[in-house]
C-alpha positions as CSV (number, residue, x, y, z in Angstrom):
1,M,161.3,149.8,128.5
2,S,160.2,153.5,128.8
3,T,160.7,155.5,124.9
4,R,163.8,157.9,125.6
5,P,162.7,161.5,123.8
6,L,164.1,162.3,120.3
7,I,165.2,165.8,119.5
8,I,166.2,166.6,115.4
9,W,168.4,169.1,114.9
10,A,168.7,170.8,111.1
11,Q,168.7,174.0,109.4
12,R,165.9,175.5,107.8
13,R,164.4,174.3,104.7
14,T,166.9,171.0,104.8
15,G,163.6,169.2,103.9
16,G,163.0,166.8,106.7
17,T,159.5,167.8,107.9
18,N,157.7,165.1,107.0
19,L,160.3,162.5,108.3
20,A,160.6,164.4,111.3
21,S,156.7,164.2,111.9
22,Q,156.5,160.7,111.9
23,L,158.6,159.8,113.3
24,I,158.0,162.2,116.2
25,E,153.9,160.4,116.1
26,S,155.6,156.9,116.1
27,L,157.5,157.2,119.5
28,G,154.3,158.7,121.1
29,L,156.0,160.7,123.6
30,P,154.3,164.3,124.6
31,T,155.7,166.7,121.2
32,V,155.2,170.7,120.6
33,E,154.8,172.4,117.4
34,H,158.1,171.9,115.5
35,E,161.1,174.6,115.9
36,P,159.6,175.7,119.2
37,F,162.4,177.9,119.9
38,N,161.0,180.5,116.7
39,E,160.1,183.8,118.3
40,D,156.6,183.4,117.7
41,R,156.2,179.9,119.3
42,V,155.8,178.3,122.6
43,Y,159.5,178.3,123.7
44,G,160.0,181.9,121.9
45,G,160.2,183.4,125.6
46,I,164.1,181.7,125.6
47,G,165.6,183.4,123.5
48,R,164.1,186.7,123.7
49,R,165.3,187.0,127.1
50,W,169.0,186.3,126.4
51,L,168.5,188.8,123.6
52,Q,167.3,191.4,126.5
53,Q,169.5,190.4,129.4
54,P,171.8,187.1,128.4
55,D,171.5,185.4,131.9
56,P,173.6,181.8,131.8
57,Q,172.0,180.1,134.5
58,R,168.6,181.1,134.0
59,L,168.6,179.7,130.4
60,S,170.0,176.5,131.6
61,Q,167.5,176.2,134.2
62,E,164.6,177.0,131.6
63,L,166.0,174.3,129.3
64,D,166.1,171.5,131.7
65,A,162.6,172.1,132.6
66,I,161.8,171.7,129.4
67,C,163.8,168.6,128.7
68,A,162.2,167.4,131.7
69,Q,159.3,167.1,130.1
70,Q,160.8,164.7,127.9
71,V,159.2,166.1,125.0
72,C,160.7,165.6,121.5
73,L,161.6,168.3,119.5
74,K,162.4,169.4,115.5
75,H,165.0,172.7,116.3
76,C,166.1,174.6,113.5
77,V,169.4,175.9,115.5
78,E,170.2,179.1,113.3
79,T,166.7,180.7,114.1
80,V,167.5,181.4,117.9
81,P,170.6,182.9,119.4
82,A,173.4,181.0,119.3
83,E,173.6,179.9,122.9
84,V,169.6,178.8,123.1
85,S,170.9,176.4,120.3
86,L,174.0,175.2,122.3
87,G,172.2,175.3,125.5
88,L,169.8,173.0,124.3
89,A,171.9,170.3,123.4
90,S,173.7,170.7,126.9
91,A,170.2,170.1,128.4
92,A,169.2,167.6,126.5
93,A,172.0,165.5,127.3
94,R,171.5,165.4,130.6
95,A,167.9,164.3,130.1
96,G,168.9,161.6,128.2
97,Y,167.3,162.3,124.8
98,R,168.2,160.6,121.3
99,H,170.0,162.9,118.5
100,L,169.2,162.8,114.7
101,F,170.8,165.3,112.8
102,L,169.2,166.5,109.6
103,H,171.4,168.1,106.7
104,R,172.2,168.3,103.4
105,R,175.4,167.1,101.6
106,K,174.9,169.8,98.8
107,P,173.1,173.1,100.7
108,L,172.3,174.5,97.1
109,Q,168.6,173.5,96.9
110,R,168.0,174.4,100.6
111,L,169.5,177.9,100.0
112,L,167.4,178.6,96.9
113,S,164.5,176.7,99.3
114,L,165.0,179.4,101.9
115,H,165.6,182.5,99.7
116,F,162.8,181.6,97.4
117,A,160.4,181.6,100.5
118,K,161.9,185.1,101.8
119,V,161.2,186.7,98.8
120,S,157.7,185.0,97.8
121,G,156.5,184.5,101.3
122,I,156.3,180.8,100.3
123,W,156.6,178.2,103.0
124,G,154.9,175.3,102.8
125,P,152.2,173.4,100.0
126,R,148.9,174.7,99.2
127,R,146.6,172.6,101.8
128,D,144.6,171.1,98.4
129,G,148.3,170.1,97.1
130,S,148.8,172.9,94.3
131,A,151.3,174.5,92.6
132,P,151.1,178.2,94.8
133,A,151.0,181.1,93.0
134,V,154.5,183.3,92.5
135,E,154.7,186.7,91.7
136,S,157.5,187.5,88.6
137,T,159.5,189.9,91.2
138,A,160.3,187.0,93.6
139,L,161.6,185.3,89.9
140,N,163.7,188.5,88.9
141,R,165.6,189.1,92.2
142,E,169.6,188.3,92.1
143,L,170.6,186.3,94.8
144,P,172.2,187.6,97.9
145,I,175.3,185.5,97.5
146,A,176.9,186.7,100.2
147,D,174.1,186.5,103.0
148,L,173.0,183.2,101.9
149,I,176.9,181.9,102.3
150,R,176.7,183.3,105.3
151,D,173.7,181.6,106.3
152,E,175.4,178.2,105.3
153,L,178.1,178.9,106.8
154,H,176.0,179.8,110.2
155,G,174.3,177.2,110.5
156,S,176.6,173.9,109.6
157,G,179.2,176.3,112.0
158,L,176.3,175.4,114.9
159,L,175.6,172.0,113.6
160,S,179.1,171.1,114.2
161,Q,179.4,172.7,117.2
162,I,176.4,170.4,118.8
163,W,177.6,167.5,117.4
164,Q,181.3,167.6,119.7
165,R,179.1,168.9,122.4
166,L,177.3,165.7,122.0
167,L,180.0,163.4,121.4
168,A,182.0,165.1,124.4
169,A,178.8,164.7,126.9
170,D,179.0,160.4,125.8
171,C,175.9,160.7,123.6
172,L,176.2,159.5,120.2
173,P,173.7,161.0,117.7
174,Q,173.1,160.0,114.3
175,A,173.0,161.7,111.2
176,L,171.0,161.0,107.7
177,A,171.4,163.4,104.6
178,Y,168.5,164.6,102.9
179,E,170.4,163.6,99.5
180,D,170.3,159.6,100.8
181,L,167.0,159.0,101.9
182,F,165.1,161.8,99.0
183,E,167.4,161.8,96.0
184,G,168.6,159.0,93.3
185,E,167.0,156.1,91.3
186,D,168.3,153.6,94.4
187,R,165.3,152.9,95.7
188,T,166.9,149.8,98.0
189,A,169.3,152.3,99.0
190,R,167.1,154.6,100.0
191,L,165.0,152.4,102.0
192,A,168.5,151.2,103.7
193,A,168.3,154.7,104.9
194,L,165.2,155.0,106.8
195,R,165.7,151.6,108.0
196,R,169.1,152.2,110.1
197,V,167.0,155.7,111.5
198,L,164.1,153.9,112.2
199,A,165.9,150.9,113.8
200,D,168.4,153.5,115.6
201,L,164.9,153.9,117.6
202,G,163.3,151.1,117.8
203,L,161.0,151.6,115.5
204,Y,161.6,148.9,112.2
205,R,158.8,147.0,112.1
206,G,159.7,144.9,109.3
207,E,160.3,145.1,105.8
208,A,156.4,145.8,104.6
209,D,156.3,148.7,107.1
210,L,159.5,150.4,105.5
211,A,158.6,150.5,101.8
212,Q,155.0,152.0,104.0
213,R,156.4,154.4,105.8
214,F,158.9,155.2,103.1
215,D,156.3,156.3,100.6
216,Q,154.1,158.0,103.0
217,I,157.5,159.8,104.2
218,T,158.8,160.7,100.8
219,G,155.5,160.8,98.7
220,R,154.2,164.2,99.7
221,G,155.3,167.7,100.4
222,D,156.6,169.1,97.5
223,Q,155.5,172.8,97.3
224,K,156.1,172.6,94.2
225,T,158.0,175.5,93.4
226,R,161.5,173.9,92.7
227,D,161.0,174.9,89.1
228,H,161.7,178.0,89.4
229,Y,165.1,177.9,91.5
230,A,167.1,177.6,87.8
231,S,165.5,180.3,86.7
232,L,167.1,182.6,90.0
233,P,170.0,185.1,88.5
234,G,173.3,183.9,90.5
235,V,172.7,180.2,91.3
236,A,175.4,178.9,89.2
237,Q,177.8,181.6,91.1
238,L,176.8,180.3,94.3
239,E,176.8,176.7,93.6
240,A,180.5,177.8,92.8
241,E,181.0,179.4,95.7
242,L,179.3,176.6,98.3
243,R,181.6,173.8,96.7
244,Q,184.6,175.5,98.5
245,L,183.4,175.8,101.5
246,R,183.7,172.9,104.8
247,L,180.4,172.0,105.5
248,F,178.8,169.8,108.9
249,K,180.1,166.6,108.0
250,P,178.8,164.4,110.9
251,A,181.7,161.9,111.6
252,L,182.0,159.1,114.9
253,P,184.4,156.9,116.1
254,W,185.0,153.3,115.0
255,F,184.0,150.3,116.6
256,T,185.4,146.9,116.8
257,A,182.1,144.0,116.6
258,V,182.7,141.0,119.1
259,A,181.0,138.1,119.7
260,R,181.9,136.0,122.5
261,P,179.9,132.5,123.0
262,L,178.3,132.6,126.6
263,P,177.3,128.8,128.4
264,G,174.1,128.2,126.5
265,V,176.2,127.0,123.6
266,Q,177.3,123.8,125.6
267,D,173.8,122.8,126.3
268,P,173.4,119.6,125.1
269,R,170.2,120.4,123.4
270,L,171.9,122.0,120.0
271,A,174.1,120.6,117.7
272,H,175.7,123.4,116.9
273,A,175.7,127.0,117.3
274,A,177.6,129.9,116.0
275,V,178.2,134.3,114.6
276,D,179.9,133.6,111.2
277,Q,178.6,136.9,110.0
278,L,180.0,140.1,112.2
279,S,181.1,143.7,111.5
280,A,180.5,147.4,111.6
281,R,180.6,148.4,108.1
282,G,182.7,152.1,108.7
283,P,182.4,154.4,111.4
284,F,179.4,154.2,114.3
285,A,175.7,154.5,113.1
286,T,176.1,152.5,109.7
287,E,174.5,149.1,109.8
288,M,175.5,146.3,111.5
289,T,175.8,142.4,109.2
290,L,175.0,139.7,112.0
291,G,174.5,136.5,110.8
292,G,175.3,132.6,112.0
293,V,173.9,129.2,112.2
294,V,172.0,127.4,115.5
295,V,171.3,124.0,115.3
296,L,168.6,121.8,117.3
297,H,169.0,117.9,118.1
298,A,165.8,116.5,116.6
299,A,162.6,116.6,118.5
300,Q,162.8,119.4,120.0
301,P,160.0,122.0,122.1
302,P,159.5,124.5,119.3
303,A,162.5,127.0,119.9
304,R,162.9,130.5,119.4
305,L,166.0,132.7,118.5
306,Q,166.1,136.2,120.2
307,L,168.3,139.0,120.2
308,Q,168.1,142.1,122.8
309,D,170.3,145.5,122.3
310,A,172.4,146.6,124.8
311,E,169.5,148.9,126.0
312,G,167.0,145.7,126.3
313,R,165.0,146.5,123.1
314,A,164.1,143.0,120.9
315,V,165.7,143.6,117.0
316,L,164.2,141.5,114.4
317,L,165.6,138.4,113.6
318,Q,164.8,135.7,110.7
319,W,165.9,132.3,111.8
320,G,165.2,129.3,109.3
321,L,167.3,130.3,106.5
322,E,168.6,127.3,103.9
323,S,171.5,126.0,105.4
324,P,173.2,123.5,103.2
325,R,176.2,122.7,104.8
326,M,174.7,122.3,108.5
327,L,172.3,119.6,106.7
328,E,175.7,117.8,105.9
329,R,177.6,118.7,108.4
330,H,174.7,117.2,111.1
331,P,172.4,115.6,108.8
332,Q,170.1,113.7,112.1
333,A,169.5,117.6,113.5
334,A,165.8,118.9,113.3
335,N,166.6,121.7,111.5
336,A,169.8,121.6,110.0
337,A,168.3,122.1,106.8
338,A,167.1,125.7,107.8
339,A,169.4,126.8,110.7
340,R,170.7,130.1,109.2
341,F,170.0,133.8,111.3
342,R,170.2,137.5,110.4
343,A,169.7,140.3,112.1
344,L,167.2,142.6,110.3
345,G,167.3,146.4,111.0
346,W,170.0,145.9,113.7
347,L,171.7,149.4,114.9
348,A,174.2,148.3,117.4
349,R,175.4,150.8,120.2
350,P,178.0,150.9,122.8
351,G,177.1,147.8,125.5
352,T,176.8,144.5,125.3
353,A,174.2,143.0,123.2
354,T,172.7,139.5,124.2
355,L,171.8,136.5,121.2
356,S,169.7,133.9,123.4
357,L,167.3,130.7,122.3
358,Q,164.6,130.2,123.7
359,I,163.3,126.0,123.7
360,G,159.7,125.7,124.6
361,E,158.7,127.2,128.3
362,A,162.3,126.2,129.8
363,A,164.3,129.7,130.3
364,P,165.9,131.4,127.6
365,L,169.6,130.2,126.7
366,P,172.1,133.0,126.3
367,L,174.1,132.0,123.5
368,F,176.7,134.9,122.3
369,A,177.5,138.5,124.4
370,L,177.3,140.9,121.4
371,T,180.1,144.3,122.1
372,L,180.9,146.6,120.2
373,E,184.8,147.6,121.4
374,G,186.4,150.9,120.5
375,P,186.3,153.9,120.1
376,S,188.9,153.8,117.6
377,R,190.2,155.8,114.7
378,P,190.1,153.9,110.9
379,A,193.4,154.2,109.6
380,G,194.8,157.2,107.8
381,A,191.5,159.5,109.7
382,A,192.9,162.7,111.2
383,R,193.4,163.2,114.6
């Protein structure tokens, strides 16, 4: 199955450059430099032509032509005319792209980083990793609070519009908050945030690979300028005003996970098969829970349990986990003591995934159809 291209949506200084670079590289698809629609970059002419002579049909054709190349993109929504960002969302939806939104729940540090970069000229770390020299005048300027608030409202509003446009086009984007991956003392929770992203893109390769990727993404790229932010005049006022804003908050419909038995569960080579753990925790784009047991009669050839998601991708499974209850109920079965299975890194998508069992060289036995049904809204959700 061919991999679908990815577009990563963000605002400037969100802090996802390392993540975006690794995801795009891992997909192995064509790509271009980050923020390619900026005025001085490869697709910058699109925005310039729009400003000189707006032409919606020409804009749509230009964006369709880029997306037809299936090139992976990282795009900062507020650096180009809004029509370009919104048009790109429509073109990418038509071309079958996946979508990942990188955002900040607390935009203060993003805005301070943006302001600092503008006044100091420091937009990235030195090649040798050392801290850049900082002019004292860059630290003494009063924060342009009104401008920073305006920047946040503009970018956050565009993210919200693009999100809604994608949902209307039957796309189901994923979102990742900077804080979930890069902040906090709970490494397990931070790993889980990255696992969800990798699983959605078909890039999850087990816990060892996950840990290695996490360290690569979160362990480098610091400009070593953050310590200067607290001394910028006006930080407390900016933080107070940001708390009053209604900012981008990704929300997706809620789905219900359902498992339906398929004919394979009646095969005489099976002593018992069941799905006893299946849930969609929270709204769509959160990690799914799947677990159960598959018990084989004695003297069976080597067997393998497999799960394919709704798009035909294989999902990692652990089968052979301890199952004392199955041993008690089926003492003569070949694997009763270790019959439990669970899915690893499964991020379900609407459609039907299939759990099947391969015994020896025989054709796979389809055991269960796993479906997300909906969408619906959680109780008490605003309509």
